[in-house]
VOSENU-723858 format. One record per residue (C-alpha): residue number from 1; residue in one letter; x, y, z. Coordinates in pm, whole numbers, plus 50000, padded with zeros to 5 digits. Each point is the difference from the previous one (the first is absolute). Example, Ala and Ser with C-alpha at 12.3 -4.5 7.8 and 13.67 -1.06 7.14 Angstrom:
2
REC   num   residuo      c1      c2      c3
REC     1         A   51230   49550   50780
REC     2         S   50137   50344   49934
END
This chain:
85
REC   num   residuo      c1      c2      c3
REC     1         M   33516   87062   53766
REC     2         E   49666   49922   50184
REC     3         Q   49728   50228   49935
REC     4         K   49972   50045   50370
REC     5         R   50356   50104   50006
REC     6         L   49969   50197   49703
REC     7         D   49718   50224   50141
REC     8         E   50159   50009   50345
REC     9         C   50320   50158   49789
REC    10         V   49755   50254   49829
REC    11         Q   49802   50098   50326
REC    12         A   50393   50067   50187
REC    13         L   50100   50207   49704
REC    14         N   49647   50213   49934
REC    15         S   49991   50095   50420
REC    16         R   50337   50113   49968
REC    17         G   49911   50219   49709
REC    18         V   50219   49840   49718
REC    19         K   49798   50210   49737
REC    20         L   50242   50183   49785
REC    21         P   50016   49954   49611
REC    22         C   50296   49808   49873
REC    23         P   50304   50203   50009
REC    24         R   50106   49916   49638
REC    25         C   49700   50011   49789
REC    26         G   49760   50166   50234
REC    27         Q   49715   49703   49979
REC    28         K   49799   49922   50332
REC    29         S   49941   49622   49927
REC    30         F   50215   49716   50175
REC    31         S   50001   49676   50073
REC    32         I   50196   49805   50281
REC    33         V   50236   49747   49841
REC    34         A   50111   49778   50279
REC    35         E   50178   49964   50315
REC    36         T   50341   49977   50056
REC    37         I   50335   50129   50242
REC    38         I   50279   50195   49965
REC    39         P   50319   49844   50171
REC    40         I   50198   50186   50137
REC    41         N   50376   49977   50003
REC    42         D   50280   50299   50166
REC    43         K   50272   49767   49752
REC    44         P   49919   50158   49652
REC    45         N   50223   49730   49842
REC    46         V   49887   49702   50207
REC    47         V   49701   49784   49867
REC    48         A   49809   49889   50320
REC    49         V   49714   49719   50028
REC    50         G   49777   50071   50269
REC    51         G   50075   50260   50273
REC    52         P   49779   50335   50068
REC    53         S   49800   50126   49741
REC    54         I   49650   50240   49934
REC    55         P   49684   49839   49890
REC    56         T   49830   50240   49715
REC    57         I   49699   50006   49767
REC    58         I   50035   50070   49665
REC    59         V   49790   50226   49801
REC    60         A   49999   50123   49650
REC    61         C   49856   50240   49770
REC    62         D   49712   49854   49800
REC    63         N   50120   50221   49703
REC    64         C   50418   50018   49987
REC    65         G   50094   49727   50242
REC    66         Y   50228   50198   50262
REC    67         I   50005   49786   50302
REC    68         T   50026   50128   50344
REC    69         Q   50063   49832   50318
REC    70         H   49829   50052   50331
REC    71         A   50106   49842   50325
REC    72         Q   49785   49796   50155
REC    73         G   50081   50098   50391
REC    74         P   49896   50362   50009
REC    75         L   49672   49899   49810
REC    76         G   49902   49761   50282
REC    77         L   50002   49699   49722
REC    78         L   50258   49763   50200
REC    79         K   49852   49668   50056
REC    80         E   50000   49882   50356
REC    81         G   50216   49707   50049
REC    82         G   50129   49963   49620
REC    83         N   50313   50064   49878
REC    84         N   50009   50363   49958
REC    85         G   50389   50030   49894
END
């Protein structure tokens, strides 16, 4: 992830008060790992390529590695005119 995009993600999380410690180990230090998508599939036994998805950022605890995902839409991180899922 480019530094500019990383800074945007950090700013978006901080502006919404995402500052609680890790729910697993209690540490307060996290890193943004990557951007990804969660595919939405209403047929659980069918593998679908393409279709609707939720763009997310992946955040990991720097101590224990616990991973969380945050939807980009509510954070204002969806890219204009880009492929957002």
